[in-house]
C-alpha positions in Angstrom: -14.0 -16.4 8.9 -10.9 -17.1 7.3 -10.2 -13.5 6.5 -10.6 -13.1 10.1 -8.4 -15.4 11.5 -5.8 -14.2 8.7 -5.8 -10.6 10.1 -5.6 -12.2 13.7 -3.0 -13.7 13.3 -1.3 -11.6 11.1 -1.9 -9.1 14.5 -0.5 -11.4 16.8 2.6 -11.8 14.9 2.6 -8.1 14.5 2.7 -7.7 18.2 5.0 -10.7 18.9 7.6 -8.2 16.6 6.9 -5.1 18.6 7.7 -6.9 21.9 10.6 -8.2 20.9 11.3 -5.2 19.1 11.1 -3.3 22.7 13.3 -5.7 25.0 16.5 -5.3 22.5 16.0 -2.1 22.8 15.6 -1.8 26.5 18.7 -3.9 26.6 20.9 -1.5 24.5 19.7 0.7 26.6 20.5 -1.0 29.6 23.5 -1.5 28.4 24.6 2.3 26.9 23.3 3.8 30.2 26.1 0.5 32.3 28.4 2.2 29.7 28.3 5.6 29.9 26.5 7.3 32.9 28.4 6.7 36.4 25.0 7.5 38.2 24.0 4.2 36.6 23.7 1.0 39.2 24.3 -1.7 38.6 20.9 -2.1 41.1 19.5 -0.1 38.2 20.4 -2.3 35.4 19.3 -5.5 37.2 16.3 -4.1 37.8 15.7 -2.9 33.6 16.9 -6.5 32.7 14.5 -8.7 35.0 11.5 -6.3 33.5 13.0 -7.6 30.2 13.2 -10.9 31.0 10.1 -10.9 32.9 8.6 -10.2 28.9 10.4 -12.8 27.6 9.2 -15.1 30.0 4.9 -13.6 28.9 6.5 -13.6 25.4 7.3 -17.3 25.7 4.3 -18.6 27.6 2.4 -16.7 24.5 4.2 -18.9 22.0 3.8 -22.4 23.7 0.2 -21.4 24.1 -0.1 -20.6 20.2 1.8 -23.6 18.8 -0.1 -25.6 21.2 -3.8 -24.6 19.8 -2.2 -24.8 16.5 -1.5 -28.1 16.4 -4.8 -28.8 17.1 -6.4 -26.7 14.4 -4.0 -28.7 12.3 -5.4 -32.0 13.6 -8.5 -31.3 12.8 -8.7 -29.8 9.3 
């Protein structure tokens, strides 16, 4: 049971790392598009950045709920 729990925690951590890396990549891509491409408009950039903000908010909610779960588990043990 502990092994499964540890595996689940590792998978969640890897997923969070992947999401964070994706967000960073999107921000850099948006910045590069703004610098290099005259066709890439401000509204394109705003849309791309709003998507990143939405991902960040989802990740924050997941982290907060994970923290609350972890607190409860620590009190039980």
